[in-house]
N, C-alpha and C positions, 0 to 999 in steps of 0.2 A: 504494500500500500504506500502510495506517495501522498504526503500531506502538504498542501500549499496553504499557508496561513496568510490571508489577505491583510492589508493595512486598513481595510475598510471598517469604520466604526459607525454604527447607527443605533441611536437610543442606548448608548453605553454597552452595546453588545459586540462581542467579537465573533466574526464569522470565520469558520474554518471550512475550506474547500479541499476535499480529499479525493484523489483518484483511487477508486476502489476495484476496478476490473483488472484482470490479469493480462488481457490482450485487447488490442484495438479493433473496433468494428469498422467496416466500410461505411455503413449507414445505420448507426444505432438509432433506435426509435422505440416508441410505445412502452415506456416503463410502467409497470403495473404491480402494486404491492398486494400480495396474497397474505391476508392476515392469518388464515388458517395454517398455511405452510410456513409462515414467517419468512418468506422469501420475496425478493424482488425479481420479477421477470421482465425481460425486454427482448427486442429482436434486432438482428442484423438483416435489414430488409432485403437487399438484393442477393445476399448469400442464403436467404431462407433459413435462418437459424433462430432458435429461441434460447436465450441466455438466462442464467439464474445467478443471484447473489444472495448468500446467507450472511447477514450482518453479524450473527453470533459467532460464526467460525471464520468469517472473512473469506470464505471459499467461493469461487465462481466455477460455473460449468456451462455447457451448452449442448443442445440437441440439434442435429442437422435434419431439417424437414424437406430438404431439396428433393430427394427421391420420392417421398410421399406426395409432394405437390408438383411433381414433374418439372421442377426448376422454376416454377412461377414465383415472382417476388411477393413477399409478405409485407403488407402495409401496416397492420396493427393487430393487437391481441387484447383479450379480456378474459377473465376467469369465468367459467360456467358453473352454475349450480349443479351439484352432483359430480363435479370433477372435470378435468380437461379444460381446454381453452376454446374460445371462438376466435377465428381469424378473418380479417379482411384481406383478401388475396386478389391478385389480378384476375378479373373475371367473375368473382363471386365470394360468398361467405362459406367458410369451412369449419367443421368441428376438427379440433386438433388434439391428438394424444401425444404425450412426450415419451412414455414408456409402455410398449415400444413405440417408436415414431410412426404416426399414422395420421391420415387426413381423410375426411369424408365431406363431400360437397353438401351444403345445406340449401343454398339457393344461388343461382347465377344472376349476374347483373351486367349491364353495359356491353352486351354482345353487339349492340347496334352502334356503338361509339368507336372513335378512332383506336387503332391498335396501341397507340401511345398512352391511352388511359389505363389506370390501375387504381384499385382501392388503396387508401392512404390512412390518414388519422382516424382512429375509432375509439369509442368509449361507451360504457353502459350508463343509462340513466337509472334512477332509483326505483323504477318500475320493472327493471330487468330487460329493457330493450337495448339492442346494440345499434348505435348510430355510427355511421362511417362515411367520411367524405373521400371523394376520389381526387386524382390529380391527372392532368395531362402532362406527361413527362417531357413534352417539348417546352414547357414552362412559358408558353405564349398563347395557346389557343383555349378559349373558355368553354370546353366541352365536359368539364368535371361537374360533379353533383354531390348532394348530400342524401344519403339513404338511411332509412329506419327499418330495422329488422326486429320483429317480435316473434317469439318462439311459436312455431306452428302456423305462421302466416307468410305470405309473400313479401319481399322487400317493397317498401313504399318510397317513392321519390319525394323528397321534402324541399329541396332547393336545387336550382340548376344554374348554369352559366358561370361556374367557378373555373379557375385555372389550377390553383393549388389549395385544395380544401384542407384545413388544419384547425388547431386551437379549440376543439370541442370541449365544453365544460358547462356546468350548471351552477346556479347560485345555491347556497345552503337551504333556502326555503323553496327551491324548485319552481320559482316563478319566472326565472330568466334563464335563457340558454345563450351560449356564445359560440360563434363560428368565425374563423379567420379565412380570408383568401390571401395567402401569404404574399405573393409577389405583387398583388394589387395594393398591398400596404394597408389593409383594413381588417378590423375585427368587428363583426356585426353582433348586435344584441337583439334577442327576440323575447316577446312574451311567450311563456311556456306553460302548458297545461299537463301536469304529470299524469292525470287520470287517462286522458285521451292521447297524449303524445303530440298534440297540435302545436304549431308555431304560428305566431302572428306579430304584426307591428315591427318589422325589421327596421333597425335604426343603427347609426354609427356609434360604436362604443369606443374604439381606439383607431387613430390613424398613425401610421409610422412615418409619415412624411417628414417629420422633424426629429426622428429618432434613428440612431444608427442601428441598422439591421431590420429584420422582418419577423413578425410573429409567426412562429412555427407551432409546436405542440404546447399545450397549456393545461393548467389546473386551477381550481379555486379552493382557497382555504376555508376553515371553519368560520372565519369572520367575513367572508364574502369578497376577499381580495383575489384578483386574477393574476396568476403568476405565469409568465410566458418566456419560453426560450427564444432568444433573439438570434435567428440564423443570420450569418454574416455580420453580426453585431458583437459576438464574443461575450455575451452576458445573459443573465436572467433578469427580467424586469417584473416588478410588482406594481399593479395598478389597483387603485381603490375602486369601490363599487360604482363610482361615477366616471371611471375611465382615466383618472389622473395618475400620472406616473409618480410613484412615491418612493421607489427604491430601485437601485440598479446595481446588480452584483456581477462584478467582472470575473471572467474565467480565462484560463490560459490557452484557450482554443477559440477559433473564430466562428465555428459552426455548431453551437448547441442546437439540438433538434426537438427535445421535449422534456418536460419536468413533471414530477409527481411527488407527493409526500408519502413516506413510508416509515418503517421502523415500528416497534411495539407501541410507541406513543404518537405515531404519525407526525413526528416533528423533524424528520430528516428529509430535506429536499433533494431528490435524486434527479440527475440530469444526464440524458444520453447525448452523444455528440457524433459527428461524422468526420471521416477523413477523406471521403470519396471526392469531394469537390476541390481539393487542394492540389496545387502543382508541386513539383519536387522541392522547390525552395521553401514553400510554405510548410511542407511536411517536415523538413529539417528544423524549421523554426518552431514548429508545434509538435513536439514528440508525443504529447498526450492526446492529440486529436484522435477521435474515435473511441475514447475510453468513457467509462461511466464515472460520474462524479457524485459525491454525497456532500451536501452543504448543511452544516449544523450551526446553530446560534442565531437563526432568523427570528426566533420568538413566535413563529407561526406554527399552527397545527393544521393538518389536512383533514379530509373527510374519508371515511371508509369507502373503498372501491366496491360498487355494486357488482353483482354477478349476473351474467346473462341467464334468463329464464327463472330467476329467483322470485 
């Protein structure tokens, strides 16, 4: 473990940023804390791997799902009620088992969209639905969408015209939902109805026009603050419930991809990062690019991760 103690002080707290993974990912994404297993899971998207970190032993491990998914890139994961994971994969939603590695298609989506589309950021709401936004990997064409999957039903198209769907999260009272279109430089806020899963009244929550970096993956803490990985910004940003930037935590890598709270007390901010988009000089300057980081001392606590089908 490599510990990088920042010089950053906020409200008299000292932040510690620790590199906790053994190896670097190509495109680390989708950290998810499993409170039952007391492990953090995350993925290496294009390598189709699911990684795990046990904070009690500091051990990391991974499972290669490439053969089970025929090499299709994996965009996001969440824990399922009853065991296993649900995954947003290029072309559809899959049930995933880690031991032994296996995958089973739940529902196909986006067969009528460009071949450069794939499912990306995904997360469960507190009614047990899995929400997943797609991305057009040309990073220019707005053919991506937001999908909602409820167990036993077909996927429902909830938003269209995105380029890089990301940043899915909900307020603690379940009255608001957040969705980022990363390279468009916006985070949208919606009125959300937990009972029906309906969205309404889309409005701007955050613009990154005057912030270094773009909002990638995100989470909301127990006080309703929105925490976002700033891709190309080398930091994690904390926004208050009105969308005001209140904290900026620097990282030793330029491309953090997603953050979530974990640990027994949900007070450790875990951040995945990417090495994929760096040239050779940048890789030399950022030897920890692609690693998983754990940030302690923020004073914030997260919310328990819901399970699909719960």
